[in-house]
C-alpha positions in Angstrom: -16.7 48.5 -16.8 -14.5 50.4 -14.8 -16.2 49.0 -11.9 -15.8 45.5 -12.9 -12.0 46.2 -13.8 -11.6 47.5 -10.3 -13.2 44.2 -8.9 -10.9 42.1 -11.1 -7.8 44.2 -9.8 -8.9 43.6 -6.2 -9.0 39.9 -6.8 -5.8 39.6 -8.3 -4.3 41.4 -5.4 -6.3 39.7 -2.8 -4.8 36.1 -4.6 -1.3 36.2 -2.7 -2.6 36.9 0.4 -5.1 34.2 0.3 -2.2 31.8 -0.6 -0.1 33.2 2.2 -3.1 32.8 4.6 -3.6 29.3 3.6 0.0 28.4 3.8 0.1 30.0 7.2 -2.7 28.1 8.3 -1.0 24.6 7.0 1.9 25.7 8.9 0.0 26.1 12.0 -1.6 22.7 11.6 1.5 21.1 11.1 3.0 22.8 14.0 0.1 21.8 16.4 0.0 18.4 14.8 -1.5 15.5 16.0 -4.0 17.2 18.3 -7.0 14.5 17.8 -7.5 10.9 17.0 -5.9 9.8 13.7 -7.6 7.0 12.0 -5.6 4.2 10.5 -7.3 1.9 8.2 -6.1 -1.6 7.5 -7.8 -2.4 4.2 -8.3 -6.4 4.8 -10.4 -8.2 7.1 -9.0 -8.7 10.7 -6.7 -11.5 11.4 -4.9 -11.3 7.9 -1.2 -10.6 7.1 -1.7 -7.0 7.0 -3.1 -7.3 10.7 0.3 -9.1 11.5 2.1 -6.2 10.6 -0.1 -3.3 11.3 -1.1 -3.7 15.0 2.1 -4.5 16.8 3.6 -1.6 14.7 0.5 0.6 15.6 1.3 0.2 19.2 4.9 1.4 19.2 3.8 4.2 16.5 1.2 5.7 18.8 3.4 6.0 21.6 6.3 7.6 19.5 3.9 9.9 17.9 2.2 10.7 21.3 -1.3 10.3 19.3 -4.7 8.8 19.9 -5.1 6.4 17.0 -7.7 4.0 16.3 -7.3 1.2 14.0 -10.3 0.3 11.5 -10.2 -3.0 9.3 -12.2 -1.8 6.1 -11.8 -4.9 3.7 -13.3 -6.0 0.6 -12.6 -6.0 -3.1 -9.0 -7.0 -2.6 -8.1 -4.0 -0.4 -9.6 -1.7 -2.9 -12.3 -0.2 -0.8 -10.2 0.6 2.2 -7.7 2.0 -0.1 -10.2 4.1 -1.9 -11.6 5.3 1.2 -8.3 7.2 2.2 -7.5 8.1 -1.1 -10.6 10.4 -1.0 -10.2 11.5 2.7 -9.3 14.9 3.9 -5.7 15.5 3.5 -5.0 16.7 7.2 -2.5 14.0 8.3 -5.6 12.2 10.3 -6.5 9.6 7.9 -3.9 7.1 7.1 -3.5 3.7 5.1 -1.6 0.6 5.7 -1.2 -0.3 2.1 0.8 -3.3 0.2 1.9 -4.4 -2.9 -1.6 -5.8 -3.3 -3.5 -2.6 -2.8 -0.9 0.2 -4.2 0.4 -2.0 -7.4 -1.7 -4.9 -8.2 -5.3 -3.6 -7.7 -4.8 -0.4 -9.4 -3.4 -2.3 -12.4 -5.6 -5.0 -12.9 -8.9 -3.0 -12.3 -10.4 -1.4 -15.3 -11.2 1.3 -14.6 -8.9 1.9 -11.2 -10.4 2.8 -8.2 -7.4 5.3 -7.4 -4.2 6.2 -8.9 -1.3 4.7 -6.6 1.0 7.9 -7.4 -1.3 10.9 -7.8 -3.7 9.8 -5.0 -1.4 8.8 -2.0 1.5 10.3 -0.2 3.9 7.4 0.8 5.4 7.8 4.2 7.5 4.9 4.7 7.8 1.2 4.2 7.5 -1.1 7.2 8.3 -4.6 6.0 9.4 -6.4 3.1 8.1 -9.7 2.3 9.6 -12.9 0.0 8.2 -15.4 -2.0 9.6 -18.7 -3.0 9.2 -21.4 -5.7 8.8 -24.6 -3.7 8.1 -28.3 -4.9 7.0 -31.4 -3.4 10.2 -33.7 -2.4 9.0 -36.4 -5.0 9.7 -34.0 -7.8 13.2 -34.9 -9.2 14.5 -31.3 -9.3 17.0 -29.7 -6.2 17.5 -26.5 -8.2 15.5 -24.1 -10.4 17.2 -25.4 -13.6 16.3 -28.7 -13.0 12.8 -27.9 -12.5 12.5 -26.1 -15.8 14.3 -28.9 -17.3 12.0 -31.5 -15.8 9.0 -29.2 -16.8 9.9 -29.0 -20.4 10.6 -32.7 -20.6 7.3 -33.7 -19.1 4.6 -31.6 -20.4 1.5 -31.1 -18.2 3.2 -32.8 -15.4 4.1 -29.6 -13.3 1.3 -27.2 -12.2 1.5 -24.7 -9.3 -1.1 -23.3 -6.9 -1.6 -20.0 -5.6 -3.9 -18.3 -3.4 -5.7 -17.1 -6.6 -5.5 -15.3 -9.8 -4.0 -11.7 -9.8 -2.4 -12.4 -6.5 1.4 -11.5 -6.3 2.0 -15.8 -6.0 0.3 -16.0 -9.3 2.3 -13.0 -10.9 5.5 -14.5 -9.7 4.5 -18.0 -11.1 3.9 -16.3 -14.4 7.3 -14.4 -14.2 9.2 -17.6 -13.7 7.6 -19.2 -16.7 8.2 -16.0 -19.0 12.1 -16.2 -17.7 12.6 -19.9 -18.0 10.6 -20.7 -21.0 8.7 -23.4 -19.2 5.5 -22.3 -20.7 3.7 -25.4 -20.2 3.7 -25.1 -16.7 -0.1 -24.8 -15.5 -1.7 -22.3 -12.9 -3.7 -23.8 -10.4 -6.0 -21.1 -8.6 -6.8 -21.8 -4.9 -9.1 -19.6 -2.2 -6.1 -19.3 -0.2 -2.5 -20.2 0.2 -3.4 -22.8 3.2 -5.3 -25.0 0.9 -2.6 -25.0 -1.8 -0.2 -25.9 0.7 -2.1 -28.6 1.9 -2.5 -29.9 -1.5 1.4 -29.7 -2.0 2.2 -31.5 1.3 -0.5 -34.3 0.4 1.1 -34.9 -2.9 -1.8 -33.5 -4.9 0.1 -30.6 -6.2 3.7 -30.5 -7.4 4.5 -27.0 -6.9 3.4 -23.8 -5.2 4.5 -20.1 -5.0 4.4 -19.4 -1.1 5.0 -16.2 0.5 7.8 -16.9 3.2 6.9 -17.7 6.5 8.0 -19.2 9.5 6.0 -22.1 8.8 7.2 -22.7 4.9 10.7 -22.4 6.4 10.1 -25.2 8.8 8.4 -27.3 6.5 11.5 -26.9 4.0 14.2 -27.8 7.0 11.9 -31.0 7.9 12.1 -32.1 4.3 8.3 -31.9 3.7 8.6 -29.2 0.9 11.8 -28.5 -1.2 12.6 -24.8 -1.7 14.4 -23.9 -4.6 14.6 -20.2 -4.6 13.5 -17.2 -3.0 12.6 -13.8 -4.7 14.6 -11.5 -2.6 17.4 -9.7 -3.8 19.8 -11.4 -1.2 19.5 -14.8 0.4 17.4 -14.6 3.7 19.6 -14.7 6.8 17.7 -17.7 8.3 17.6 -19.7 5.1 21.5 -19.5 3.8 21.0 -22.7 1.7 18.4 -21.4 -0.6 19.6 -19.4 -3.6 18.0 -16.1 -5.1 16.4 -16.2 -8.6 19.6 -14.5 -9.8 21.9 -16.7 -8.1 19.7 -19.7 -9.7 20.1 -18.4 -13.3 16.8 -16.8 -13.3 17.8 -13.0 -14.0 14.8 -10.8 -13.2 12.8 -13.2 -10.8 12.7 -10.6 -8.2 9.4 -9.9 -6.2 9.9 -8.5 -3.0 6.3 -7.6 -1.5 6.0 -4.6 0.9 3.8 -3.2 3.9 3.8 0.4 4.2 1.7 3.3 5.2 0.3 6.3 3.2 -1.6 9.3 3.6 -4.0 11.3 1.2 -2.1 13.1 -1.6 -1.5 16.8 -0.5 -0.8 16.1 3.2 1.5 18.5 4.3 5.2 17.4 4.0 6.1 18.4 7.7 3.2 16.2 8.8 4.6 13.6 6.3 8.2 13.7 7.9 6.9 13.8 11.1 4.8 10.5 10.8 8.1 8.9 8.9 10.2 9.8 11.9 7.7 8.3 14.4 7.4 5.3 12.3 11.3 5.0 12.4 11.4 5.5 15.8 8.9 2.5 16.4 11.0 0.2 14.1 13.5 0.4 16.4 12.1 -1.8 18.9 13.7 -4.7 19.3 10.7 -6.8 20.4 8.6 -5.4 17.3 11.5 -6.5 15.0 11.3 -10.0 16.6 7.6 -10.0 16.4 7.8 -9.2 12.7 10.8 -11.6 11.7 8.8 -14.5 13.5 5.9 -13.6 11.4 8.0 -14.0 8.1 8.5 -10.5 7.5 11.8 -8.4 7.0 11.6 -4.9 9.1 12.8 -1.9 7.1 14.6 0.3 9.6 15.3 3.4 7.9 12.7 4.1 5.5 12.0 7.6 4.0 9.1 9.0 2.0 11.2 9.4 -1.1 12.5 6.0 -0.9 8.8 4.7 -0.2 7.7 6.4 -3.3 10.3 5.2 -5.3 9.4 1.3 -4.4 6.1 2.1 -5.5 7.3 3.4 -8.7 9.8 0.6 -9.2 7.0 -1.9 -9.0 4.6 -0.2 -11.1 7.3 -0.6 -13.9 7.6 -4.6 -13.0 4.0 -5.6 -12.5 1.8 -3.9 -15.1 3.4 -5.9 -18.1 3.4 -9.3 -15.9 -0.4 -8.6 -15.7 -0.9 -7.7 -19.3 0.6 -10.9 -20.3 -1.6 -13.0 -18.2 -5.0 -11.4 -19.4 -5.7 -10.3 -16.2 -6.5 -6.7 -17.0 -10.6 -6.4 -16.9 
């Protein structure tokens, strides 16, 4: 008994020392970071929107961090495979994820059970860009404002349907949010296999309405009169599209949906490493050519992100979208 008690006391005395040694080792790791290759996962197939953000950013980020960096496309299950891979990776700063509203908000909110917890399993580092959606109609639809669209839809049941890249996409959820806010519940959702086919049907007159992500192509089609943008879902009007109001300006309070692309590390990554990564990202985002590339692709660069602000954006979106998802019946 005495021997056991002595062993117990020895273990108790050793705990603070072990903690101090662990903290010291973590501090040393952070001080020498990075000293080996960093793996950056893009959780979608090559050539998509995430690539359009991640790859030009990664080139500048690598230079600012003075690190060896490999970019790996690990797609599947709507981004869940790649995101889950990083959620389970060592939290040593050498495994990073380019996450989006799809991987960090929609997938974990729809899947049952969720493959990961967007707050407990990740350390948000920085947001890179925001993306905006819109409500657009074919020019033949007699509506030049969102209010006129709502009035037309209510007066003509079954005449208005809207196309999106698929059920559960942010585009779909914005369409359902519009219906809830406006009371135009008779507007039907038409899921496509991508945004391109939906746009083609709108331009061809087979579809009256779409909810697209804003891109240079969508802006050009609006300016040429081939489609009509009624509102954007951003907090303020787009600088290169000053004639299109926000949802709030059009009388649809709450029609707000800014998508995001940012980067994340596994939970428990050293705060010192997280801060260093965030600082290198902010330095990369100052590059004027990078900003031009991102804006040309339809994104708005975030130039002053912090880990705290990135976490706040995730938290805010987790309050907005799960209730919308529940109303659509998408929760599996």
